[in-house]
KELO-372654 format. One record per residue (C-alpha): residue in three letters; x, y, z. Coordinates in steps of 0.25 Angstrom, whole numbers, plus 5000, padded with zeros to 4 digits. Layout:
BEGIN
ALAXYZ/...
This chain:
BEGIN
MET495251365073/ASP495051215068/ARG496351175072/PHE496351055060/SER496151165049/GLU497451155045/HIS498451025044/PHE499350995054/ARG499950855057/MET499050795069/ASP499750725081/GLU498750635089/GLU498250745097/ALA497950825084/ILE497150695078/ARG496350665092/VAL495950815090/TYR495550815075/VAL494650685078/ALA493950745090/GLU493850885084/LYS493950895068/LEU493350745066/LYS492450735077/LEU492550585077/PHE492550565091/GLY491950615104/ASN492950665116/ILE494350705112/GLU494750665122/ASP494350515121/ILE495150515107/LYS496350435106/VAL497350435093/SER498550375091/GLU499550385078/ILE499550255071/GLY500350285058/ASP501650215057/GLY501650285041/ASN502650365034/ILE501750465028/ASN500450515038/TYR500050515052/VAL498950395058/PHE498150415070/ARG496950355077/ALA496150415084/GLU495150335095/ASP493850375103/ILE494250305116/LYS492750295120/SER492250245106/LYS493150165103/LYS493150245087/SER494450285081/VAL494950325067/VAL496250355060/ILE496750485057/LYS497950495046/GLN498450625043/ALA499350675031/ASP500450765036/LYS501150855027/LEU502550785031/LEU502650635029/ARG502450565045/SER504050485040/SER504950585032/GLY504150705035/ARG504350755021/PRO503150825016/LEU502150755009/ASP500550795002/VAL499550795013/ASP498550765002/ARG499050625002/ASN497850605013/ARG496850665006/ILE497150544995/GLU497150445005/ALA495750485011/GLU495250484997/VAL495650354994/LEU495250295007/LYS493750365004/PHE493950284989/TYR494250154995/GLY492950155005/GLU492250164994/VAL492850034985/ALA493549964996/SER493050005008/ASP493149865017/TYR494649905016/VAL494950045019/PRO494650135032/LYS493550215033/ILE493850375030/TYR493350455039/HIS493750605036/TYR494950665030/ASP495350795032/GLU495950875020/VAL496550985031/MET497250885040/CYS497450785031/ALA496950675038/LEU496250545036/THR495150505045/MET494850355044/GLU494350225051/ASP495250165061/ILE495650025056/SER496549985069/GLU495849835068/TYR496749825055/GLU498349795057/ASN499249835046/LEU499449735036/ARG500849735036/HIS501049725051/GLY500049615049/LEU500849535039/MET502049555047/LYS501449485060/LYS501149375051/LYS499549385049/ILE498649335040/TYR497649425033/THR496649325025/ASN495849455017/PHE497049535016/ALA497149485001/GLU495649494997/ASP495449635004/ILE496549704998/THR496149664983/THR494949684985/PHE495249824990/MET496349834978/VAL495449804968/ASN494249884973/THR495150004973/LEU496150004961/ILE495049944952/SER494150074955/THR495150184951/MET495650124937/ASP495250214926/ILE494450084917/VAL493550074931/MET493250224934/ASN492850354927/PRO494050384921/TRP493950544923/LYS493650524937/LYS494950424938/LYS495950524933/GLU495250624943/ASP495650534954/VAL497150504949/LYS497250654949/LYS496650644964/TYR497450564969/ILE498750614962/ASN499650564974/VAL500950634971/GLU501850624983/LEU501550504987/CYS501650454974/ASP503050504974/ILE503350434985/THR502950304979/GLU503650334965/LYS505150364975/LEU504950244983/VAL504250134976/PHE504650154962/THR505950224963/ASP506850224974/PRO506850074977/TYR507450054961/THR508450174962/ASN508650234977/HIS508450374969/PHE507650454981/GLY508650374992/THR507650315000/ASN507850154998/ILE508350085011/VAL509249965009/LEU509949865018/ASP511249865014/GLU511249705015/SER510149735003/SER510849834996/GLU511649774986/PHE510549694983/VAL509449814981/LYS510649874972/LYS510749754964/GLU509149704962/ILE508449844963/TYR509249964959/ASP510149894949/ASP509049824942/GLU508649904931/GLU507449824925/LEU506849834940/VAL506949974941/PHE506449984926/GLU505349904930/ALA505049994945/GLY505050114935/LYS503950044926/LEU503150024940/LYS503550174945/TYR503050234930/LYS501750144932/PHE501550194948/MET501750344942/ASN500750334927/ASN499650234930/PRO498550294937/GLN497750154936/SER496950164951/LEU496950244964/LEU498050154971/HIS498250154986/GLY499750194984/ASP500250104995/LEU499549994998/HIS500549925006/SER500349825018/GLY500449935028/SER499050025021/ILE498449875022/PHE497649855036/VAL497149725040/THR496349625050/GLU496249485046/SER495049515038/LYS495049655033/THR495949755026/LYS496049905026/VAL496949985016/ILE497450125021/ASP498350215016/PRO498250265003/GLU498850395002/PHE499650344992/ALA498650334983/PHE498550374968/TYR498150324954/GLY499250224951/PRO499350064945/ILE498549964953/GLY499749874955/TYR500449974964/ASP499349954975/LEU499349794971/GLY500549784972/ASN500849844984/VAL499949764992/VAL500749644987/GLY502049674987/ASN501849725002/LEU501649585005/PHE502749525000/PHE503549585012/SER502649495020/TYR503049395014/ILE504649425015/HIS504349475030/SER503649325035/ASP504649255027/ILE505849315034/VAL505149335048/MET504149215051/SER505149095057/ASP504048995057/GLU504048915044/VAL502648885044/GLU502249005049/LYS502949075038/ARG502648985025/ALA501149005030/TYR501149155031/LEU502149155018/SER501049065011/TYR499849175016/LEU500649305012/GLU500849234996/THR499349214997/THR499049355000/ILE500049414988/ALA499249314979/GLU497949324982/ILE498049494982/MET498749484969/ASP497549364962/LYS496349424972/PHE496749574964/THR496649514952/GLU495549444953/LYS494649564960/PHE495249664949/GLY494849574938/ARG493349554945/ALA493249714947/TYR493949744933/ASP492749664926/GLU491749744937/LYS492349884937/VAL492949944922/ILE492250024914/ASP493150064903/PRO492849994890/MET494149974888/ALA494449904900/LYS493349804900/ASN494249714889/PRO494749584896/LEU496449614890/TYR496149764897/LYS495849684910/ARG496849584909/TRP498049694907/MET497549784916/ILE497649654927/ALA498749614922/SER499549754923/ILE499049784936/LEU499549654941/GLU500849694935/ASP500949814941/ALA500549764955/ALA501849664955/GLY502949774952/MET502249864962/ALA502349754972/GLY503849754969/THR503849894969/GLU503349894982/ILE504149784988/ILE505349844983/ARG505349964989/ARG505049915003/THR506149835003/ILE507249944999/GLY506450084999/ASP506250155012/SER504750115015/LYS505149985020/VAL504049875025/LYS503949845040/GLU504249685034/ILE505549725029/GLU505849825041/SER505649715053/ILE506649625046/GLY507949645057/SER508749535051/ILE509649595038/GLU509749445032/ALA508249435031/ARG508049585027/VAL509149575015/TYR508449425012/MET506949515013/ASP507549635004/LYS507949534993/PHE506649454993/LEU505749584991/ILE506649674981/LEU506749534971/LEU505349524975/GLY505049664970/LYS506049664959/SER505149524952/LEU503849604955/ILE504249724948/LYS504949644935/ASP504049544934/ARG502949604938/TYR502249574923/LYS502249424928/ILE501749454942/LYS500149444941/THR499749334949/GLY499849304967/LYS500549174962/ASP501649254956/TYR501849334967/VAL501949244977/ALA502849154966/LEU503849264967/ILE504149244984/ASP504849094980/LYS505549174968/ILE506149284975/LYS506449204986/LYS507449094977/LEU508249204971/ILE508749264985/
């Protein structure tokens, strides 16, 4: 009997057999080396290499229990990820790993090994510069997001797609951890330094206007199936070399507001910014690196706007949407959403339970408190003033404004 005819969570030895017997990718099973390379909270990720041919693949398996907490989670998330990556391969093939196989029984996705690439978050923490990143990530976002809008694709197909990519459990995680708990601690998941607790209470929990505006963004996230989103497009889901970019892990994909993906990309760069501002000691090197990050943030916003506008003119088929006023309104609403969603990402990573390495790596309590204050005030400004934040220059101007408030 085929040992892979029923789902079970594979370990390194099982992956070795799976690659040799089920996938039949390599030759002698004795020549296959397997190592677990994933460090995420949800799935299990392995690299399998034929030590003779040096060929390798990555296998990502969804288990019925979360990798981090052990609580149950629907394994359909891997099916969604496989289908989204295949779609990305059609509209943005240079920016995603190739998909070789998806096993519905084992909930295992076999794909191209991109070990030559480095996790963007880790690279930025090492103060590396990626000159093509803004160009690459904006091309990826425009190509993937505009293709699945109602005004571009067949509306019947769009509605079938919305149903196909209903992602109930993972959206529920986002709705709680991004849009609810950071503002109310309703589910008790927030993790706040004692030294920052009064500041968090005053600036977040007790700010009724902020909670109201975050609630409106939550409602938009839940009720605006604008495009097929990646759904978790932070710096840890992006891999880079000096000249190339790959996007992975779209397991949170669903139909939602375009600004959520754009805001996640930009919002995460501010973690790199404040981390660099705190840890870099050479003032000349620090100023140069902060300038690079400011330029990257600004370029992402401005390049996205420019490319989206061009793609809009080329791809839109809905006659109502071809009106220039409609186009201007659409782009403005996306940019408004992006600013607000960037703010929600910044706040949830700062006080929520899914902190980023840039924050966790700071050992000094004094520096952490400063970082908390900067990020919270920045996130608040992005949420409350999102109607006025449209250009790259607007984002960069916020940095000095916030520093003067601390």
